[in-house]
C-alpha positions as CSV (number, residue, x, y, z in Angstrom):
1,X,0.0,0.0,0.0
2,X,1.6,3.2,-1.1
3,X,0.3,5.4,1.6
4,X,2.7,6.9,4.1
5,X,2.0,6.5,7.8
6,X,-0.5,3.7,7.3
7,X,0.6,0.3,8.5
8,X,-1.3,-2.8,7.5
9,X,-1.1,-6.2,9.1
10,X,-3.4,-8.9,7.8
11,X,-5.7,-10.8,10.2
12,X,-4.1,-14.0,11.6
13,X,-7.5,-15.7,11.4
14,X,-9.0,-15.0,8.0
15,X,-11.8,-17.6,8.5
16,X,-13.3,-15.3,11.2
17,X,-14.1,-18.2,13.5
18,X,-12.1,-19.6,16.4
19,X,-13.2,-22.8,18.1
20,X,-16.9,-22.1,17.5
21,X,-16.7,-18.7,19.1
22,X,-18.1,-15.6,17.5
23,X,-16.3,-14.4,14.4
24,X,-13.2,-12.3,14.6
25,X,-13.9,-8.6,14.2
26,X,-11.3,-6.4,12.3
27,X,-10.2,-3.3,14.1
28,X,-8.7,-0.1,12.5
29,X,-6.7,2.0,15.0
30,X,-6.3,5.8,14.2
31,X,-3.9,7.5,16.6
32,X,-0.9,9.7,16.1
33,X,1.1,8.1,18.9
34,X,2.9,4.8,18.0
35,X,3.1,3.7,21.6
36,X,-0.7,3.9,21.9
37,X,-1.3,1.9,18.7
38,X,1.2,-0.7,20.0
39,X,-0.5,-0.9,23.3
40,X,-4.0,-1.3,21.8
41,X,-2.7,-4.0,19.4
42,X,-1.1,-5.9,22.4
43,X,-4.4,-5.8,24.3
44,X,-6.4,-7.1,21.3
45,X,-3.8,-9.8,20.4
46,X,-4.9,-11.7,23.5
47,X,-8.6,-11.7,22.4
48,X,-9.9,-14.5,20.2
49,X,-12.7,-12.3,18.7
50,X,-10.6,-9.2,17.9
51,X,-7.7,-8.5,15.5
52,X,-6.1,-5.3,14.3
53,X,-6.3,-5.1,10.5
54,X,-4.6,-1.7,10.2
55,X,-3.2,1.5,11.8
56,X,-3.2,5.1,10.7
57,X,-1.9,8.3,12.3
58,X,-3.6,10.9,10.1
59,X,-7.2,11.5,9.0
60,X,-6.3,11.1,5.4
61,X,-4.7,7.7,5.9
62,X,-7.6,6.6,8.0
63,X,-10.0,7.3,5.1
64,X,-7.8,5.3,2.7
65,X,-7.5,2.5,5.2
66,X,-11.2,2.2,5.7
67,X,-11.8,2.0,1.9
68,X,-9.1,-0.6,1.4
69,X,-9.5,-2.7,4.5
70,X,-13.2,-2.6,5.2
71,X,-12.8,-2.9,9.0
72,X,-15.6,-3.9,11.4
73,X,-14.8,-1.0,13.7
74,X,-12.7,2.2,13.9
75,X,-11.0,3.3,17.1
76,X,-10.0,7.0,16.7
77,X,-8.5,9.8,18.8
78,X,-9.6,13.4,18.7
79,X,-6.1,14.9,18.2
80,X,-4.3,13.6,15.1
81,X,-1.0,14.6,13.5
82,X,-2.8,15.9,10.4
83,X,-6.5,16.6,10.4
84,X,-9.0,16.5,13.2
85,X,-10.8,13.6,15.0
86,X,-14.2,15.4,15.1
87,X,-14.1,16.0,11.4
88,X,-12.9,12.5,10.7
89,X,-15.8,11.0,12.7
90,X,-18.3,13.2,11.0
91,X,-16.9,12.3,7.5
92,X,-16.7,8.6,8.2
93,X,-20.2,8.5,9.5
94,X,-21.5,10.3,6.4
95,X,-19.7,7.8,4.0
96,X,-19.9,4.6,6.1
97,X,-23.1,4.9,8.1
98,X,-22.9,1.3,9.4
99,X,-19.3,1.4,10.6
100,X,-19.0,1.5,14.4
101,X,-16.7,4.2,15.8
102,X,-15.2,4.2,19.2
103,X,-13.4,7.4,20.3
104,X,-10.5,6.6,22.6
105,X,-8.9,9.9,23.9
106,X,-7.1,11.5,26.7
107,X,-9.4,14.6,26.4
108,X,-12.0,15.4,29.0
109,X,-15.0,13.2,28.5
110,X,-17.3,15.8,30.1
111,X,-16.5,18.2,27.3
112,X,-16.0,15.9,24.3
113,X,-18.1,12.7,24.8
114,X,-21.5,14.2,23.8
115,X,-20.0,16.2,21.0
116,X,-18.4,13.1,19.5
117,X,-21.6,11.2,19.8
118,X,-23.4,14.0,18.0
119,X,-20.7,13.9,15.3
120,X,-21.5,10.2,14.7
121,X,-19.4,8.2,17.2
122,X,-20.9,5.2,18.9
123,X,-18.8,5.4,22.0
124,X,-16.3,7.4,24.0
125,X,-13.8,6.2,26.5
126,X,-10.7,7.8,28.0
127,X,-7.2,6.5,27.6
128,X,-6.9,6.3,31.4
129,X,-9.4,3.5,31.5
130,X,-8.3,0.0,32.3
131,X,-7.8,-2.6,29.5
132,X,-10.8,-4.5,30.6
133,X,-13.1,-1.5,30.4
134,X,-11.7,-0.6,27.0
135,X,-12.6,-4.1,25.7
136,X,-16.1,-3.8,27.1
137,X,-16.6,-0.5,25.3
138,X,-15.2,-1.9,22.0
139,X,-17.4,-4.9,22.1
140,X,-20.4,-2.7,23.1
141,X,-20.1,-0.6,19.9
142,X,-19.3,-3.6,17.8
143,X,-22.6,-5.1,19.0
144,X,-24.5,-2.0,17.8
145,X,-24.8,-0.2,21.1
146,X,-23.7,3.1,22.6
147,X,-20.9,3.3,25.2
148,X,-20.2,6.2,27.6
149,X,-19.0,6.2,31.2
150,X,-21.6,6.2,34.0
151,X,-20.7,9.9,34.8
152,X,-21.3,11.0,31.2
153,X,-24.5,8.9,30.9
154,X,-25.9,10.5,34.1
155,X,-25.0,14.0,32.8
156,X,-26.8,13.3,29.5
157,X,-29.9,12.1,31.4
158,X,-29.9,15.2,33.6
159,X,-29.8,17.4,30.5
160,X,-32.6,15.5,28.8
161,X,-34.7,15.7,32.0
162,X,-34.1,19.5,32.3
163,X,-34.9,20.1,28.6
164,X,-34.1,23.6,27.5
165,X,-33.7,24.8,31.0
166,X,-30.4,23.1,31.5
167,X,-27.5,25.6,31.9
168,X,-23.9,24.4,32.3
169,X,-21.6,26.1,34.7
170,X,-18.7,25.4,32.4
171,X,-18.1,28.3,29.9
172,X,-16.5,25.8,27.5
173,X,-19.9,24.3,26.9
174,X,-21.0,27.6,25.3
175,X,-18.7,26.9,22.4
176,X,-19.8,25.2,19.2
177,X,-17.8,22.1,18.0
178,X,-15.9,24.3,15.6
179,X,-15.1,26.8,18.2
180,X,-13.9,24.1,20.6
181,X,-11.7,22.7,17.8
182,X,-10.1,26.1,17.3
183,X,-9.6,26.7,21.0
184,X,-8.0,23.3,21.2
185,X,-5.6,24.2,18.4
186,X,-4.8,27.6,20.0
187,X,-3.9,25.8,23.2
188,X,-1.6,23.5,21.3
189,X,0.3,26.6,20.0
190,X,-1.1,26.5,16.4
191,X,-1.2,29.9,14.6
192,X,-4.3,31.2,12.8
193,X,-2.8,30.2,9.5
194,X,-1.9,26.7,10.7
195,X,-5.4,26.3,12.1
196,X,-7.0,27.4,8.9
197,X,-4.9,25.0,6.9
198,X,-5.6,22.1,9.2
199,X,-9.4,22.7,9.1
200,X,-9.5,23.7,5.4
201,X,-10.9,27.1,6.3
202,X,-9.9,30.6,5.3
203,X,-7.9,32.7,7.7
204,X,-10.7,35.2,7.8
205,X,-13.2,32.4,9.0
206,X,-10.8,31.3,11.7
207,X,-10.4,34.9,12.9
208,X,-14.2,35.2,13.0
209,X,-14.4,32.1,15.2
210,X,-11.7,33.5,17.5
211,X,-13.8,36.6,18.0
212,X,-16.9,34.6,18.9
213,X,-14.8,32.4,21.3
214,X,-13.6,35.6,23.0
215,X,-17.1,36.9,23.4
216,X,-18.5,33.6,24.8
217,X,-15.6,33.3,27.3
218,X,-15.7,37.0,28.3
219,X,-12.2,37.6,27.0
220,X,-11.1,41.0,25.7
221,X,-7.9,40.5,23.8
222,X,-6.1,38.0,21.6
223,X,-3.5,37.6,24.3
224,X,-6.1,36.7,26.9
225,X,-7.5,34.1,24.4
226,X,-4.2,32.5,23.9
227,X,-3.4,32.4,27.6
228,X,-6.9,30.9,28.4
229,X,-6.4,28.3,25.6
230,X,-3.0,27.3,26.8
231,X,-4.0,27.1,30.4
232,X,-7.1,25.1,29.5
233,X,-5.2,22.7,27.2
234,X,-2.3,22.1,29.5
235,X,-4.4,22.0,32.7
236,X,-7.3,19.9,31.5
237,X,-6.3,18.2,28.3
238,X,-2.7,17.2,28.9
239,X,-3.3,15.4,32.2
240,X,-2.8,12.1,30.5
241,X,0.5,12.9,28.8
242,X,3.9,12.0,30.0
243,X,6.0,14.9,31.4
244,X,7.7,16.8,28.6
245,X,5.2,15.7,26.0
246,X,3.3,19.0,25.9
247,X,3.7,21.2,22.9
248,X,4.9,24.7,23.7
249,X,3.0,27.6,22.0
250,X,4.7,28.8,18.8
251,X,5.8,32.4,18.4
252,X,2.8,33.4,16.3
253,X,0.3,31.9,18.7
254,X,1.9,33.7,21.7
255,X,1.2,37.0,20.1
256,X,-2.5,36.2,19.7
257,X,-2.3,36.1,15.9
């Protein structure tokens, strides 16, 4: 396969049946960290009904892998080396409506889980979860069900019960999915130009989103926005990363450009 950054390994059980047990389901892993992909593969190597058919670290490679490998399920992170997990889930759901999608991410489930379900994911689990819980979530979505943690499920029930009267105390919840994506990228240190290129938007559109984010978060200047984004990203989003793994804001991002 002539696609960079996509690794393919054929199923070790092409018959799909092991000792009369349910058929082997083929899993595509989409994550930009090799150690995560290796860890997931190791977990599933011990399971008779699961096999990793391919890996990808970019949204582009993930789309190609789905087309060529026809997996039974896709496991995807929100943050990818190129592209964006929210956009990937939305695009895959539009083109492959029957493909189960499990989001496995280090990002705060209270912020992202409902958004990813709305985008088309079938489940959301955090990378801090135990291997046993990950396998439960994976099989749950493979069986056509929805998986979220108990805390997220309770929160969704509360919102449903409250109807339109529910008001979140978290200002981040005021942001649209696109605005959250852009805030996330600002926090990573990406400039307006880099953000526009990554999301296939014009610089003017990204700047308009930045202005709306500032209004919703009661921020006055670009510098305040950058500081808020960096603090939010490193404080809430990087909790699961090893020390030294966080990306420092680039020069353009620090100026609020």
